[in-house]
N, C-alpha and C positions, 0 to 999 in steps of 0.2 A: 168426140168433142160435142159439147152441148151448144145448141143454137142460142142466139141472143134472145129470141122470143121465149124459149123455154127457161132460160136463166132469169129473165124479167118476171115470168110467171111464178117461178120458185121464190124469188125475192119477195114479191107481193104477198104470196101465201105465208111465208115465214114471218114477215112484218105484221100481218094480220093476226096470226097466232100469238105472237109475242105481245101485241097490244092487248088482246083479249086476256091473256094470262096476267099481265100487269094490272089491268083494270079490275079483274076479279080479286087479285091480291089486295089492291087498294080499297076496294069496296067492302072487304071483310074486316078492315081495321075499325076500331072505335074512333070517336072524334079526336081525342088526345093523340092517339097514335098517328092519325092522318096528318095532323098539324106538325107533329115531330118529323115524320118521314119526308114531308115536302120541304122542310127547312134545310135538309141535306141537299146541297147544290148538285151533287152527282146524280142523286135520285131524281131531282126535279128535271135535270137535263135529259135523263133517260125517259121520263114521263113525257116531256115535250117532244122528244124525237119520235116517240111512238104514238103520240096523240091521245094519251091517257087523260080523261076528264077528272081533274082533281080540284076544281074550283066550283064547289056547289053543294 
């Protein structure tokens, strides 16, 4: 069985990796693609959940 501390550590690690991957994906889009992808409510919610910087 995994300890609570180890579980928390793993969750933080995976969230960080996911944020980095989403940020890289967003950063590679052109201006029009960025506007279009953020208009999708599900994508925007995912970006918000992981702290992706998409306003700037």
